[in-house]
C-alpha positions in Angstrom: -30.0 9.7 4.3 -28.5 13.7 5.3 -26.2 11.8 7.4 -24.7 9.6 4.9 -24.2 12.1 2.4 -22.2 14.4 5.5 -20.1 11.1 6.5 -19.3 10.8 2.2 -18.4 14.5 2.0 -16.5 14.4 4.9 -14.4 10.9 4.1 -13.8 12.4 0.4 -12.3 15.6 1.5 -9.7 13.8 3.9 -8.6 11.2 0.9 -8.4 14.1 -1.8 -6.1 15.4 1.0 -4.0 12.3 1.5 -3.9 11.9 -2.6 -2.3 15.1 -2.4 -0.1 14.3 0.4 1.3 11.3 -1.4 2.1 13.3 -4.5 3.7 16.2 -3.2 5.5 14.6 -0.4 8.9 14.7 -0.2 9.7 12.2 2.3 9.0 8.8 0.4 8.1 7.3 3.9 5.6 10.2 4.7 4.1 9.5 1.1 3.6 5.7 2.0 1.8 7.0 5.6 -0.3 9.0 3.6 -1.2 6.5 1.6 -2.3 4.3 4.2 -4.2 6.9 5.4 -6.2 7.1 1.7 -6.4 3.7 1.9 -8.5 3.8 4.9 -11.1 6.2 3.8 -11.1 4.6 0.5 -12.5 1.7 3.3 -15.1 4.1 4.7 -16.6 5.1 1.7 -17.3 1.3 0.7 -18.6 0.9 3.9 -20.8 3.6 3.4 -22.3 2.1 0.2 -22.3 -1.3 2.4 -19.6 -2.9 0.5 -18.4 -4.6 3.6 -16.2 -7.1 2.2 -14.4 -4.6 -0.1 -14.0 -2.6 3.2 -12.4 -5.3 4.8 -10.3 -6.4 2.0 -8.9 -3.2 1.3 -7.5 -2.5 4.9 -6.3 -6.4 5.9 -4.4 -7.0 2.5 -3.5 -3.4 1.2 -3.2 -1.3 4.8 -1.9 -4.7 6.8 0.6 -6.1 3.4 1.6 -4.4 0.5 1.8 -1.4 2.1 4.1 -2.7 5.0 6.0 -4.2 2.0 6.6 -1.3 0.4 7.5 0.5 3.4 10.1 -2.0 3.9 11.3 -1.5 0.6 11.1 2.3 0.4 13.4 2.2 4.1 16.0 -0.4 2.3 16.0 1.4 -0.9 18.8 4.1 -1.2 16.8 6.8 -2.6 18.3 9.7 -4.1 15.4 12.5 -3.4 16.8 15.2 -5.0 17.4 13.5 -8.0 13.5 12.4 -8.3 12.2 16.4 -7.5 14.3 17.4 -10.2 12.9 14.8 -12.5 9.1 15.6 -11.3 9.4 18.8 -13.5 9.9 16.4 -17.0 6.5 14.5 -16.4 4.7 17.1 -15.3 2.7 17.7 -18.4 1.9 14.1 -19.0 1.0 13.7 -14.9 -1.2 17.0 -15.6 -2.9 15.4 -18.9 -3.7 12.1 -16.7 -5.3 14.1 -14.2 -7.6 16.1 -16.2 -8.8 12.7 -18.1 -9.5 11.2 -14.4 -11.7 14.3 -13.3 -13.2 14.7 -16.2 -14.4 11.0 -15.9 -15.5 11.2 -12.3 -17.7 14.7 -13.7 -19.4 12.2 -15.9 -19.6 9.3 -13.7 -21.4 11.5 -11.0 -23.3 13.6 -13.8 -24.7 10.7 -14.8 -25.5 9.3 -11.3 -27.3 12.1 -10.3 -29.9 11.8 -13.0 -30.9 8.6 -11.6 -34.6 8.6 -9.8 -32.9 8.4 -6.4 -31.4 11.6 -6.9 -27.7 12.5 -5.6 -26.3 12.4 -2.4 -28.7 9.2 -1.9 -27.7 6.3 -0.6 -30.1 2.9 -1.2 -30.2 -0.2 1.0 -29.4 -3.5 -0.1 -32.4 -6.1 0.4 -32.4 -8.4 3.0 -30.2 -11.6 2.3 -28.2 -10.0 -0.1 -24.3 -10.5 -0.1 -22.0 -8.4 -1.5 -19.3 -10.8 -1.6 -21.4 -13.3 -4.2 -21.8 -10.4 -6.3 -18.5 -9.2 -6.6 -17.3 -12.8 -7.1 -19.4 -13.7 -9.8 -18.3 -10.6 -11.7 -15.4 -10.8 -11.0 -14.5 -14.4 -11.6 -16.6 -14.6 -14.6 -17.0 -11.4 -16.8 -13.4 -9.8 -15.5 -11.5 -13.4 -14.7 -8.8 -12.2 -17.3 -8.3 -8.4 -16.3 -7.9 -10.5 -12.3 -5.6 -12.6 -13.6 -3.2 -9.9 -15.4 -3.4 -8.1 -12.3 -2.0 -10.7 -9.7 0.9 -11.2 -12.5 1.3 -7.4 -12.6 1.5 -7.1 -8.9 3.9 -10.0 -8.7 6.4 -8.8 -11.3 6.5 -5.5 -9.2 7.3 -7.5 -6.2 10.1 -9.0 -7.7 10.9 -6.2 -9.3 11.5 -4.0 -5.5 13.3 -7.1 -4.6 15.8 -7.2 -7.3 16.3 -3.3 -6.9 17.3 -3.9 -3.3 20.1 -6.5 -4.3 21.4 -4.6 -6.2 25.6 -3.7 -5.8 26.2 -0.7 -5.0 29.5 1.1 -3.7 30.4 0.6 -0.1 27.8 -1.8 0.3 28.8 -4.5 2.7 27.5 -8.1 2.7 28.4 -10.9 4.4 30.1 -13.8 3.1 28.4 -17.1 4.8 31.4 -18.9 3.2 34.2 -17.4 5.0 31.9 -17.0 8.1 31.6 -21.1 8.2 35.6 -21.6 7.7 36.5 -19.3 11.0 38.9 -21.2 13.5 38.7 -20.3 16.7 43.1 -20.2 16.8 42.7 -17.7 13.6 40.5 -15.3 15.9 41.1 -15.9 19.5 45.3 -15.5 20.8 45.3 -16.2 24.7 48.4 -14.0 26.0 50.3 -15.2 29.1 51.6 -12.3 31.4 53.3 -12.5 34.4 51.6 -11.0 37.3 53.3 -7.5 38.8 54.2 -7.5 42.4 52.2 -4.7 44.5 54.4 -2.2 45.8 
């Protein structure tokens, strides 16, 4: 159990560092790389509590699909990094308030869990034949089915919004005209010039 506690704190420290890297990175691509690292560390924490299904979903879905999509969108967007950095100070008080609220909630949760009979830092094994996938599905699709559907709609809107941002008109943007390309004739693009051969001296 002590080894599990050491692994928990080790992965947690890396996760907190990766999360800080996401927030304070000046390059958006670097921020996404830190977010990928944070997802991997979160998957390790899920494995420690024997939630293998959530760990695999986190790696395959978020790291393998969603984060790749985010990376391509960020690379396609013409982001003005200087303007974003100037606007950070305007939202700093609100961000600090939200961070403090989340920290208070986490401390309360850890304090309540530490008062159980198992004690802090102790990981209990599930009985043989227990399926966390079945338990997750029974709760997710019964008690929290509406929240699950709303989250799916929000993710769909986010993807559509990201695509619409890449399709916006920008000055100096070169766009292909498929109709003009198809209507081009060979004689309009190619001219054969006949030249007399030169005699060798």
